[in-house]
Each structure stands twice: as structure tokens, then as C-alpha cells.
SEKOLKE-455442 format. One record per atom (N, C-alpha, C, O): residue number from 0; residue in one letter; atom name; y, z, x. Coordinates in steps of 0.1 Angstrom, whole numbers, plus 5000, padded with zeros to 4 digits. Each point is the difference from the previous one (the first is absolute). Layout:
// SEKOLKE-455442
@resi = NUM | resn = a | name = CA | v = Y | w = Z | u = X
...
END
This chain:
// SEKOLKE-455442
@resi = 0 | resn = m | name = N | v = 5212 | w = 7395 | u = 4235
@resi = 0 | resn = m | name = CA | v = 5005 | w = 5013 | u = 5003
@resi = 0 | resn = m | name = C | v = 4998 | w = 5010 | u = 4989
@resi = 0 | resn = m | name = O | v = 4999 | w = 4996 | u = 4988
@resi = 1 | resn = t | name = N | v = 5002 | w = 5016 | u = 5015
@resi = 1 | resn = t | name = CA | v = 4998 | w = 5011 | u = 4990
@resi = 1 | resn = t | name = C | v = 5014 | w = 5002 | u = 4993
@resi = 1 | resn = t | name = O | v = 5010 | w = 4995 | u = 5004
@resi = 2 | resn = v | name = N | v = 4990 | w = 5012 | u = 4984
@resi = 2 | resn = v | name = CA | v = 5012 | w = 5003 | u = 4993
@resi = 2 | resn = v | name = C | v = 5009 | w = 5008 | u = 5009
@resi = 2 | resn = v | name = O | v = 5013 | w = 4998 | u = 5000
@resi = 3 | resn = r | name = N | v = 4982 | w = 5011 | u = 5007
@resi = 3 | resn = r | name = CA | v = 5008 | w = 5009 | u = 5009
@resi = 3 | resn = r | name = C | v = 5007 | w = 4992 | u = 5011
@resi = 3 | resn = r | name = O | v = 5011 | w = 5002 | u = 5003
@resi = 4 | resn = e | name = N | v = 4981 | w = 4988 | u = 5003
@resi = 4 | resn = e | name = CA | v = 5006 | w = 4991 | u = 5010
@resi = 4 | resn = e | name = C | v = 5011 | w = 4992 | u = 4994
@resi = 4 | resn = e | name = O | v = 5011 | w = 4998 | u = 5006
@resi = 5 | resn = l | name = N | v = 4987 | w = 4996 | u = 4982
@resi = 5 | resn = l | name = CA | v = 5010 | w = 4992 | u = 4993
@resi = 5 | resn = l | name = C | v = 5013 | w = 5008 | u = 4998
@resi = 5 | resn = l | name = O | v = 5010 | w = 4995 | u = 5003
@resi = 6 | resn = l | name = N | v = 4988 | w = 5017 | u = 4992
@resi = 6 | resn = l | name = CA | v = 5012 | w = 5008 | u = 4997
@resi = 6 | resn = l | name = C | v = 5007 | w = 5005 | u = 5012
@resi = 6 | resn = l | name = O | v = 5012 | w = 5003 | u = 5000
@resi = 7 | resn = a | name = N | v = 4981 | w = 4997 | u = 5012
@resi = 7 | resn = a | name = CA | v = 5006 | w = 5004 | u = 5012
@resi = 7 | resn = a | name = C | v = 5009 | w = 4988 | u = 5006
@resi = 7 | resn = a | name = O | v = 5009 | w = 5002 | u = 5007
@resi = 8 | resn = r | name = N | v = 4987 | w = 4986 | u = 4988
@resi = 8 | resn = r | name = CA | v = 5007 | w = 4988 | u = 5006
@resi = 8 | resn = r | name = C | v = 5012 | w = 4995 | u = 4991
@resi = 8 | resn = r | name = O | v = 5009 | w = 4995 | u = 5005
@resi = 9 | resn = i | name = N | v = 4989 | w = 5007 | u = 4981
@resi = 9 | resn = i | name = CA | v = 5011 | w = 4996 | u = 4991
@resi = 9 | resn = i | name = C | v = 5003 | w = 5012 | u = 4991
@resi = 9 | resn = i | name = O | v = 4992 | w = 5008 | u = 4997
@resi = 10 | resn = d | name = N | v = 5020 | w = 4991 | u = 4997
@resi = 10 | resn = d | name = CA | v = 5004 | w = 5011 | u = 4990
@resi = 10 | resn = d | name = C | v = 4997 | w = 4995 | u = 4986
@resi = 10 | resn = d | name = O | v = 4996 | w = 4989 | u = 4998
@resi = 11 | resn = s | name = N | v = 5005 | w = 5020 | u = 4993
@resi = 11 | resn = s | name = CA | v = 4997 | w = 4997 | u = 4986
@resi = 11 | resn = s | name = C | v = 5008 | w = 4988 | u = 4994
@resi = 11 | resn = s | name = O | v = 4995 | w = 4993 | u = 4991
@resi = 12 | resn = a | name = N | v = 5018 | w = 5006 | u = 5013
@resi = 12 | resn = a | name = CA | v = 5008 | w = 4990 | u = 4995
@resi = 12 | resn = a | name = C | v = 4995 | w = 4986 | u = 5004
@resi = 12 | resn = a | name = O | v = 4999 | w = 4991 | u = 4992
@resi = 13 | resn = e | name = N | v = 4997 | w = 5008 | u = 5021
@resi = 13 | resn = e | name = CA | v = 4994 | w = 4987 | u = 5004
@resi = 13 | resn = e | name = C | v = 4987 | w = 4997 | u = 4993
@resi = 13 | resn = e | name = O | v = 4997 | w = 4989 | u = 4997
@resi = 14 | resn = l | name = N | v = 4994 | w = 5021 | u = 5002
@resi = 14 | resn = l | name = CA | v = 4988 | w = 4999 | u = 4993
@resi = 14 | resn = l | name = C | v = 5002 | w = 4995 | u = 4985
@resi = 14 | resn = l | name = O | v = 4993 | w = 4992 | u = 4995
@resi = 15 | resn = s | name = N | v = 5017 | w = 5014 | u = 4999
@resi = 15 | resn = s | name = CA | v = 5004 | w = 4996 | u = 4986
@resi = 15 | resn = s | name = C | v = 5004 | w = 4985 | u = 5000
@resi = 15 | resn = s | name = O | v = 4997 | w = 4993 | u = 4990
@resi = 16 | resn = e | name = N | v = 5010 | w = 5003 | u = 5020
@resi = 16 | resn = e | name = CA | v = 5005 | w = 4986 | u = 5001
@resi = 16 | resn = e | name = C | v = 4988 | w = 4990 | u = 5001
@resi = 16 | resn = e | name = O | v = 4999 | w = 4990 | u = 4994
@resi = 17 | resn = w | name = N | v = 4991 | w = 5014 | u = 5014
@resi = 17 | resn = w | name = CA | v = 4988 | w = 4992 | u = 5002
@resi = 17 | resn = w | name = C | v = 4992 | w = 4999 | u = 4987
@resi = 17 | resn = w | name = O | v = 4995 | w = 4990 | u = 4996
@resi = 18 | resn = i | name = N | v = 5004 | w = 5022 | u = 4997
@resi = 18 | resn = i | name = CA | v = 4993 | w = 5000 | u = 4987
@resi = 18 | resn = i | name = C | v = 5007 | w = 4990 | u = 4990
@resi = 18 | resn = i | name = O | v = 4993 | w = 4993 | u = 4993
@resi = 19 | resn = a | name = N | v = 5020 | w = 5008 | u = 5006
@resi = 19 | resn = a | name = CA | v = 5008 | w = 4991 | u = 4991
@resi = 19 | resn = a | name = C | v = 4998 | w = 4986 | u = 5004
@resi = 19 | resn = a | name = O | v = 4998 | w = 4991 | u = 4992
@resi = 20 | resn = y | name = N | v = 5002 | w = 5006 | u = 5021
@resi = 20 | resn = y | name = CA | v = 4998 | w = 4986 | u = 5005
@resi = 20 | resn = y | name = C | v = 4986 | w = 4995 | u = 4996
@resi = 20 | resn = y | name = O | v = 4999 | w = 4989 | u = 4996
@resi = 21 | resn = f | name = N | v = 4991 | w = 5020 | u = 5006
@resi = 21 | resn = f | name = CA | v = 4986 | w = 4996 | u = 4996
@resi = 21 | resn = f | name = C | v = 4999 | w = 4996 | u = 4986
@resi = 21 | resn = f | name = O | v = 4993 | w = 4991 | u = 4996
@resi = 22 | resn = q | name = N | v = 5014 | w = 5017 | u = 4995
@resi = 22 | resn = q | name = CA | v = 5000 | w = 4997 | u = 4986
@resi = 22 | resn = q | name = C | v = 5006 | w = 4987 | u = 4996
@resi = 22 | resn = q | name = O | v = 4996 | w = 4993 | u = 4991
@resi = 23 | resn = l | name = N | v = 5014 | w = 5002 | u = 5017
@resi = 23 | resn = l | name = CA | v = 5006 | w = 4987 | u = 4998
@resi = 23 | resn = l | name = C | v = 4992 | w = 4989 | u = 5007
@resi = 23 | resn = l | name = O | v = 4998 | w = 4989 | u = 4994
@resi = 24 | resn = e | name = N | v = 4997 | w = 5013 | u = 5018
@resi = 24 | resn = e | name = CA | v = 4994 | w = 4990 | u = 5008
@resi = 24 | resn = e | name = C | v = 4987 | w = 5006 | u = 5006
@resi = 24 | resn = e | name = O | v = 5000 | w = 5005 | u = 5011
@resi = 25 | resn = p | name = N | v = 4989 | w = 4995 | u = 4981
@resi = 25 | resn = p | name = CA | v = 4988 | w = 5006 | u = 5006
@resi = 25 | resn = p | name = C | v = 4995 | w = 4993 | u = 5013
@resi = 25 | resn = p | name = O | v = 5002 | w = 4988 | u = 5002
@resi = 26 | resn = f | name = N | v = 4992 | w = 5020 | u = 5006
@resi = 26 | resn = f | name = CA | v = 4995 | w = 4995 | u = 5013
@resi = 26 | resn = f | name = C | v = 4987 | w = 5006 | u = 5003
@resi = 26 | resn = f | name = O | v = 4996 | w = 5010 | u = 4993
@resi = 27 | resn = g | name = N | v = 4997 | w = 4985 | u = 5017
@resi = 27 | resn = g | name = CA | v = 4987 | w = 5006 | u = 5003
@resi = 27 | resn = g | name = C | v = 4988 | w = 4994 | u = 4992
@resi = 27 | resn = g | name = O | v = 5001 | w = 4989 | u = 4995
@resi = 28 | resn = p | name = N | v = 4989 | w = 5019 | u = 5003
@resi = 28 | resn = p | name = CA | v = 4988 | w = 4995 | u = 4993
@resi = 28 | resn = p | name = C | v = 5003 | w = 4995 | u = 4986
@resi = 28 | resn = p | name = O | v = 4993 | w = 4990 | u = 4996
@resi = 29 | resn = i | name = N | v = 5016 | w = 5015 | u = 4997
@resi = 29 | resn = i | name = CA | v = 5003 | w = 4995 | u = 4986
@resi = 29 | resn = i | name = C | v = 5005 | w = 4986 | u = 5001
@resi = 29 | resn = i | name = O | v = 4996 | w = 4992 | u = 4992
@resi = 30 | resn = r | name = N | v = 5013 | w = 5005 | u = 5017
@resi = 30 | resn = r | name = CA | v = 5005 | w = 4987 | u = 5001
@resi = 30 | resn = r | name = C | v = 4989 | w = 4990 | u = 5006
@resi = 30 | resn = r | name = O | v = 5000 | w = 4989 | u = 4995
@resi = 31 | resn = s | name = N | v = 4992 | w = 5016 | u = 5014
@resi = 31 | resn = s | name = CA | v = 4989 | w = 4991 | u = 5005
@resi = 31 | resn = s | name = C | v = 4990 | w = 4997 | u = 4989
@resi = 31 | resn = s | name = O | v = 4995 | w = 4988 | u = 4999
@resi = 32 | resn = d | name = N | v = 5003 | w = 5021 | u = 4992
@resi = 32 | resn = d | name = CA | v = 4991 | w = 4998 | u = 4989
@resi = 32 | resn = d | name = C | v = 5005 | w = 4989 | u = 4991
@resi = 32 | resn = d | name = O | v = 4993 | w = 4991 | u = 4995
@resi = 33 | resn = l | name = N | v = 5020 | w = 5009 | u = 5002
@resi = 33 | resn = l | name = CA | v = 5007 | w = 4989 | u = 4992
@resi = 33 | resn = l | name = C | v = 4999 | w = 4987 | u = 5007
@resi = 33 | resn = l | name = O | v = 4996 | w = 4990 | u = 4994
@resi = 34 | resn = s | name = N | v = 5006 | w = 5010 | u = 5019
@resi = 34 | resn = s | name = CA | v = 5000 | w = 4987 | u = 5008
@resi = 34 | resn = s | name = C | v = 4986 | w = 4994 | u = 4999
@resi = 34 | resn = s | name = O | v = 4998 | w = 4988 | u = 4998
@resi = 35 | resn = a | name = N | v = 4992 | w = 5020 | u = 5004
@resi = 35 | resn = a | name = CA | v = 4986 | w = 4996 | u = 4999
@resi = 35 | resn = a | name = C | v = 4996 | w = 4995 | u = 4986
@resi = 35 | resn = a | name = O | v = 4993 | w = 4990 | u = 4998
@resi = 36 | resn = g | name = N | v = 5012 | w = 5017 | u = 4992
@resi = 36 | resn = g | name = CA | v = 4998 | w = 4996 | u = 4986
@resi = 36 | resn = g | name = C | v = 5006 | w = 4986 | u = 4997
@resi = 36 | resn = g | name = O | v = 4994 | w = 4992 | u = 4993
@resi = 37 | resn = i | name = N | v = 5018 | w = 5006 | u = 5012
@resi = 37 | resn = i | name = CA | v = 5006 | w = 4987 | u = 4998
@resi = 37 | resn = i | name = C | v = 4992 | w = 4989 | u = 5006
@resi = 37 | resn = i | name = O | v = 4998 | w = 4989 | u = 4994
@resi = 38 | resn = i | name = N | v = 4997 | w = 5013 | u = 5018
@resi = 38 | resn = i | name = CA | v = 4992 | w = 4990 | u = 5007
@resi = 38 | resn = i | name = C | v = 4987 | w = 4998 | u = 4992
@resi = 38 | resn = i | name = O | v = 4996 | w = 4988 | u = 4998
@resi = 39 | resn = a | name = N | v = 4997 | w = 5023 | u = 4999
@resi = 39 | resn = a | name = CA | v = 4988 | w = 4999 | u = 4993
@resi = 39 | resn = a | name = C | v = 5001 | w = 4993 | u = 4986
@resi = 39 | resn = a | name = O | v = 4992 | w = 4991 | u = 4996
@resi = 40 | resn = a | name = N | v = 5019 | w = 5012 | u = 4997
@resi = 40 | resn = a | name = CA | v = 5002 | w = 4993 | u = 4987
@resi = 40 | resn = a | name = C | v = 5003 | w = 4985 | u = 5001
@resi = 40 | resn = a | name = O | v = 4995 | w = 4992 | u = 4992
@resi = 41 | resn = t | name = N | v = 5012 | w = 5005 | u = 5019
@resi = 41 | resn = t | name = CA | v = 5003 | w = 4986 | u = 5002
@resi = 41 | resn = t | name = C | v = 4987 | w = 4992 | u = 5003
@resi = 41 | resn = t | name = O | v = 4998 | w = 4989 | u = 4995
@resi = 42 | resn = v | name = N | v = 4993 | w = 5017 | u = 5014
@resi = 42 | resn = v | name = CA | v = 4988 | w = 4993 | u = 5003
@resi = 42 | resn = v | name = C | v = 4991 | w = 4999 | u = 4988
@resi = 42 | resn = v | name = O | v = 4994 | w = 4990 | u = 4997
@resi = 43 | resn = a | name = N | v = 5005 | w = 5021 | u = 4995
@resi = 43 | resn = a | name = CA | v = 4991 | w = 5000 | u = 4988
@resi = 43 | resn = a | name = C | v = 5005 | w = 4990 | u = 4990
@resi = 43 | resn = a | name = O | v = 4992 | w = 4993 | u = 4994
@resi = 44 | resn = n | name = N | v = 5021 | w = 5007 | u = 5004
@resi = 44 | resn = n | name = CA | v = 5006 | w = 4990 | u = 4990
@resi = 44 | resn = n | name = C | v = 4998 | w = 4986 | u = 5004
@resi = 44 | resn = n | name = O | v = 4998 | w = 4991 | u = 4992
@resi = 45 | resn = a | name = N | v = 5002 | w = 5006 | u = 5021
@resi = 45 | resn = a | name = CA | v = 4998 | w = 4987 | u = 5005
@resi = 45 | resn = a | name = C | v = 4986 | w = 4995 | u = 4998
@resi = 45 | resn = a | name = O | v = 4997 | w = 4988 | u = 5000
@resi = 46 | resn = n | name = N | v = 4994 | w = 5022 | u = 4999
@resi = 46 | resn = n | name = CA | v = 4986 | w = 4996 | u = 4999
@resi = 46 | resn = n | name = C | v = 4994 | w = 5003 | u = 4986
@resi = 46 | resn = n | name = O | v = 4987 | w = 4999 | u = 4999
@resi = 47 | resn = k | name = N | v = 5020 | w = 5005 | u = 4992
@resi = 47 | resn = k | name = CA | v = 4995 | w = 5005 | u = 4987
@resi = 47 | resn = k | name = C | v = 4998 | w = 4988 | u = 4990
@resi = 47 | resn = k | name = O | v = 4993 | w = 5002 | u = 4990
@resi = 48 | resn = g | name = N | v = 5013 | w = 4987 | u = 5012
@resi = 48 | resn = g | name = CA | v = 4999 | w = 4990 | u = 4990
@resi = 48 | resn = g | name = C | v = 5012 | w = 5001 | u = 4990
@resi = 48 | resn = g | name = O | v = 5008 | w = 5009 | u = 5001
@resi = 49 | resn = k | name = N | v = 4992 | w = 4983 | u = 4989
@resi = 49 | resn = k | name = CA | v = 5012 | w = 5000 | u = 4991
@resi = 49 | resn = k | name = C | v = 4998 | w = 5009 | u = 4988
@resi = 49 | resn = k | name = O | v = 5010 | w = 5005 | u = 4995
@resi = 50 | resn = a | name = N | v = 4978 | w = 4999 | u = 5002
@resi = 50 | resn = a | name = CA | v = 4998 | w = 5009 | u = 4988
@resi = 50 | resn = a | name = C | v = 5001 | w = 5014 | u = 5005
@resi = 50 | resn = a | name = O | v = 4998 | w = 5004 | u = 5011
@resi = 51 | resn = g | name = N | v = 5006 | w = 5004 | u = 4980
@resi = 51 | resn = g | name = CA | v = 5001 | w = 5015 | u = 5002
@resi = 51 | resn = g | name = C | v = 5014 | w = 5004 | u = 5005
@resi = 51 | resn = g | name = O | v = 5008 | w = 4992 | u = 5003
@resi = 52 | resn = k | name = N | v = 4993 | w = 5021 | u = 4996
@resi = 52 | resn = k | name = CA | v = 5013 | w = 5007 | u = 5003
@resi = 52 | resn = k | name = C | v = 5002 | w = 5000 | u = 5015
@resi = 52 | resn = k | name = O | v = 4990 | w = 5003 | u = 5008
@resi = 53 | resn = a | name = N | v = 5022 | w = 4995 | u = 4997
@resi = 53 | resn = a | name = CA | v = 5002 | w = 5001 | u = 5014
@resi = 53 | resn = a | name = C | v = 4999 | w = 5014 | u = 5005
@resi = 53 | resn = a | name = O | v = 5003 | w = 5010 | u = 4993
@resi = 54 | resn = f | name = N | v = 4992 | w = 4991 | u = 5020
@resi = 54 | resn = f | name = CA | v = 4999 | w = 5013 | u = 5006
@resi = 54 | resn = f | name = C | v = 5014 | w = 5005 | u = 5004
@resi = 54 | resn = f | name = O | v = 5008 | w = 4992 | u = 5004
@resi = 55 | resn = q | name = N | v = 4994 | w = 5021 | u = 4996
@resi = 55 | resn = q | name = CA | v = 5013 | w = 5006 | u = 5005
@resi = 55 | resn = q | name = C | v = 4997 | w = 5008 | u = 5012
@resi = 55 | resn = q | name = O | v = 4989 | w = 5005 | u = 5002
@resi = 56 | resn = p | name = N | v = 5021 | w = 4997 | u = 5007
@resi = 56 | resn = p | name = CA | v = 4998 | w = 5008 | u = 5012
@resi = 56 | resn = p | name = C | v = 4994 | w = 5014 | u = 4997
@resi = 56 | resn = p | name = O | v = 4991 | w = 5005 | u = 5008
@resi = 57 | resn = v | name = N | v = 5013 | w = 5001 | u = 4981
@resi = 57 | resn = v | name = CA | v = 4994 | w = 5014 | u = 4997
@resi = 57 | resn = v | name = C | v = 4985 | w = 4999 | u = 4997
@resi = 57 | resn = v | name = O | v = 4994 | w = 5011 | u = 5001
@resi = 58 | resn = d | name = N | v = 5001 | w = 4978 | u = 4996
@resi = 58 | resn = d | name = CA | v = 4985 | w = 4999 | u = 4998
@resi = 58 | resn = d | name = C | v = 4993 | w = 5002 | u = 5012
@resi = 58 | resn = d | name = O | v = 4988 | w = 5003 | u = 5000
@resi = 59 | resn = f | name = N | v = 5018 | w = 4996 | u = 5012
@resi = 59 | resn = f | name = CA | v = 4994 | w = 5002 | u = 5013
@resi = 59 | resn = f | name = C | v = 5005 | w = 5012 | u = 5007
@resi = 59 | resn = f | name = O | v = 4998 | w = 5001 | u = 5012
@resi = 60 | resn = m | name = N | v = 5009 | w = 5008 | u = 4981
@resi = 60 | resn = m | name = CA | v = 5005 | w = 5012 | u = 5006
@resi = 60 | resn = m | name = C | v = 4993 | w = 5012 | u = 4995
@resi = 60 | resn = m | name = O | v = 5002 | w = 5004 | u = 4989
@resi = 61 | resn = p | name = N | v = 4988 | w = 5001 | u = 5019
@resi = 61 | resn = p | name = CA | v = 4991 | w = 5010 | u = 4994
@resi = 61 | resn = p | name = C | v = 5007 | w = 5013 | u = 4996
@resi = 61 | resn = p | name = O | v = 4995 | w = 5008 | u = 4992
@resi = 62 | resn = y | name = N | v = 5016 | w = 4995 | u = 5014
@resi = 62 | resn = y | name = CA | v = 5007 | w = 5013 | u = 4997
@resi = 62 | resn = y | name = C | v = 5012 | w = 4998 | u = 4990
@resi = 62 | resn = y | name = O | v = 5007 | w = 5010 | u = 4998
@resi = 63 | resn = a | name = N | v = 4995 | w = 4979 | u = 4998
@resi = 63 | resn = a | name = CA | v = 5012 | w = 4997 | u = 4990
@resi = 63 | resn = a | name = C | v = 4994 | w = 5003 | u = 4986
@resi = 63 | resn = a | name = O | v = 4992 | w = 4992 | u = 4995
@resi = 64 | resn = e | name = N | v = 5013 | w = 5018 | u = 4999
@resi = 64 | resn = e | name = CA | v = 4996 | w = 5004 | u = 4987
@resi = 64 | resn = e | name = C | v = 5008 | w = 4994 | u = 4989
@resi = 64 | resn = e | name = O | v = 4996 | w = 4998 | u = 4988
@resi = 65 | resn = d | name = N | v = 5017 | w = 4998 | u = 5015
@resi = 65 | resn = d | name = CA | v = 5008 | w = 4994 | u = 4990
@resi = 65 | resn = d | name = C | v = 4995 | w = 4986 | u = 4996
@resi = 65 | resn = d | name = O | v = 4996 | w = 4992 | u = 5008
@resi = 66 | resn = n | name = N | v = 5004 | w = 5006 | u = 4979
@resi = 66 | resn = n | name = CA | v = 4996 | w = 4987 | u = 4994
@resi = 66 | resn = n | name = C | v = 4986 | w = 4996 | u = 5003
@resi = 66 | resn = n | name = O | v = 4996 | w = 4988 | u = 4999
@resi = 67 | resn = k | name = N | v = 4996 | w = 5022 | u = 5004
@resi = 67 | resn = k | name = CA | v = 4986 | w = 4997 | u = 5003
@resi = 67 | resn = k | name = C | v = 4991 | w = 5004 | u = 4988
@resi = 67 | resn = k | name = O | v = 5001 | w = 5012 | u = 4996
@resi = 68 | resn = p | name = N | v = 4992 | w = 4979 | u = 4998
@resi = 68 | resn = p | name = CA | v = 4991 | w = 5005 | u = 4989
@resi = 68 | resn = p | name = C | v = 4989 | w = 5008 | u = 5005
@resi = 68 | resn = p | name = O | v = 4996 | w = 4999 | u = 5011
@resi = 69 | resn = n | name = N | v = 4999 | w = 5010 | u = 4980
@resi = 69 | resn = n | name = CA | v = 4988 | w = 5007 | u = 5004
@resi = 69 | resn = n | name = C | v = 4988 | w = 4991 | u = 4999
@resi = 69 | resn = n | name = O | v = 4998 | w = 4993 | u = 4990
@resi = 70 | resn = q | name = N | v = 4994 | w = 5006 | u = 5020
@resi = 70 | resn = q | name = CA | v = 4989 | w = 4991 | u = 5001
@resi = 70 | resn = q | name = C | v = 4987 | w = 5008 | u = 5003
@resi = 70 | resn = q | name = O | v = 5000 | w = 5010 | u = 5007
@resi = 71 | resn = n | name = N | v = 4989 | w = 4986 | u = 4986
@resi = 71 | resn = n | name = CA | v = 4988 | w = 5005 | u = 5003
@resi = 71 | resn = n | name = C | v = 4993 | w = 4991 | u = 5010
@resi = 71 | resn = n | name = O | v = 5005 | w = 4989 | u = 5003
@resi = 72 | resn = e | name = N | v = 4983 | w = 5015 | u = 5001
@resi = 72 | resn = e | name = CA | v = 4993 | w = 4992 | u = 5010
@resi = 72 | resn = e | name = C | v = 4996 | w = 4986 | u = 4995
@resi = 72 | resn = e | name = O | v = 5001 | w = 4990 | u = 5007
@resi = 73 | resn = d | name = N | v = 4996 | w = 5008 | u = 4980
@resi = 73 | resn = d | name = CA | v = 4997 | w = 4987 | u = 4994
@resi = 73 | resn = d | name = C | v = 5012 | w = 4991 | u = 5000
@resi = 73 | resn = d | name = O | v = 4999 | w = 4988 | u = 5003
@resi = 74 | resn = d | name = N | v = 5013 | w = 5018 | u = 4994
@resi = 74 | resn = d | name = CA | v = 5013 | w = 4992 | u = 5001
@resi = 74 | resn = d | name = C | v = 5002 | w = 4995 | u = 5014
@resi = 74 | resn = d | name = O | v = 5004 | w = 4988 | u = 5001
@resi = 75 | resn = m | name = N | v = 4994 | w = 5021 | u = 5008
@resi = 75 | resn = m | name = CA | v = 5003 | w = 4996 | u = 5014
@resi = 75 | resn = m | name = C | v = 4990 | w = 4988 | u = 5005
@resi = 75 | resn = m | name = O | v = 5004 | w = 4991 | u = 5006
@resi = 76 | resn = m | name = N | v = 4983 | w = 5011 | u = 4990
@resi = 76 | resn = m | name = CA | v = 4990 | w = 4989 | u = 5003
@resi = 76 | resn = m | name = C | v = 5004 | w = 4987 | u = 4993
@resi = 76 | resn = m | name = O | v = 4998 | w = 4990 | u = 5007
@resi = 77 | resn = a | name = N | v = 5007 | w = 5010 | u = 4981
@resi = 77 | resn = a | name = CA | v = 5004 | w = 4988 | u = 4993
@resi = 77 | resn = a | name = C | v = 5011 | w = 4993 | u = 5008
@resi = 77 | resn = a | name = O | v = 5000 | w = 4988 | u = 5001
@resi = 78 | resn = i | name = N | v = 5010 | w = 5020 | u = 5003
@resi = 78 | resn = i | name = CA | v = 5011 | w = 4995 | u = 5007
@resi = 78 | resn = i | name = C | v = 4995 | w = 4993 | u = 5014
@resi = 78 | resn = i | name = O | v = 5004 | w = 4989 | u = 5003
@resi = 79 | resn = l | name = N | v = 4988 | w = 5018 | u = 5004
@resi = 79 | resn = l | name = CA | v = 4995 | w = 4995 | u = 5012
@resi = 79 | resn = l | name = C | v = 4992 | w = 4987 | u = 4998
@resi = 79 | resn = l | name = O | v = 5001 | w = 4991 | u = 5008
@resi = 80 | resn = n | name = N | v = 4991 | w = 5009 | u = 4982
@resi = 80 | resn = n | name = CA | v = 4992 | w = 4988 | u = 4997
@resi = 80 | resn = n | name = C | v = 5009 | w = 4988 | u = 4997
@resi = 80 | resn = n | name = O | v = 4997 | w = 4989 | u = 5004
@resi = 81 | resn = k | name = N | v = 5014 | w = 5013 | u = 4988
@resi = 81 | resn = k | name = CA | v = 5009 | w = 4990 | u = 4997
@resi = 81 | resn = k | name = C | v = 5007 | w = 4995 | u = 5013
@resi = 81 | resn = k | name = O | v = 5001 | w = 4988 | u = 5002
@resi = 82 | resn = m | name = N | v = 5002 | w = 5021 | u = 5007
@resi = 82 | resn = m | name = CA | v = 5007 | w = 4996 | u = 5012
@resi = 82 | resn = m | name = C | v = 4990 | w = 4992 | u = 5009
@resi = 82 | resn = m | name = O | v = 5003 | w = 4990 | u = 5006
@resi = 83 | resn = a | name = N | v = 4984 | w = 5014 | u = 4994
@resi = 83 | resn = a | name = CA | v = 4990 | w = 4993 | u = 5008
@resi = 83 | resn = a | name = C | v = 4997 | w = 4986 | u = 4995
@resi = 83 | resn = a | name = O | v = 4997 | w = 4991 | u = 5007
@resi = 84 | resn = k | name = N | v = 5004 | w = 5007 | u = 4979
@resi = 84 | resn = k | name = CA | v = 4997 | w = 4987 | u = 4994
@resi = 84 | resn = k | name = C | v = 5013 | w = 4992 | u = 5000
@resi = 84 | resn = k | name = O | v = 4999 | w = 4988 | u = 4996
@resi = 85 | resn = g | name = N | v = 5012 | w = 5017 | u = 5007
@resi = 85 | resn = g | name = CA | v = 5012 | w = 4992 | u = 5000
@resi = 85 | resn = g | name = C | v = 5006 | w = 4998 | u = 4986
@resi = 85 | resn = g | name = O | v = 5006 | w = 4989 | u = 4997
@resi = 86 | resn = k | name = N | v = 4991 | w = 5020 | u = 4994
@resi = 86 | resn = k | name = CA | v = 5004 | w = 4998 | u = 4986
@resi = 86 | resn = k | name = C | v = 5009 | w = 5011 | u = 4996
@resi = 86 | resn = k | name = O | v = 5005 | w = 5000 | u = 4988
END
């Protein structure tokens, strides 16, 4: 719905409550991204072998900027090659 439709259906107090709730308990695509990251990290860790650092959910969350190192294309290819080789 548009912002105008939203404001026609709820008042600013209720909208503020929803914003506060979202800050405590995110929902929607952000939460889905975390769920997918947890599954992907679990699968990657189960197949990586004993050597190397364990993958974290954030490693598989393309829009999560917190705790993500800056990577260039060569870094990304090295990570993918390690994953493919199980090392």
C-alpha cells in the first residue's frame, strides 16, 4: 500500500508502535535473509572439512554490512574455490 493509504488506516501512534516493534523484533525480508544465512552456513560448515574458519550466517547475507570484511573479486573467488574443494 502507499504511504497515504497506510496513514488513512492507522494513526501515527500505531505506526510508531510498529516501528518500535520492528526495531526489537525485525520481520520481513531482513529476517528471511538471516534464516537463509543460518541454513547456508550450516550446509557450508558441514561440507568444508576440519581446516579453516567456520562460516557465519552473515557470510551468506548479501545486504548485511555489519561484520563483513571488504572483499575484492580475487578474495571472493578464493572463498568459492575453498568451498568447492571442501577445504
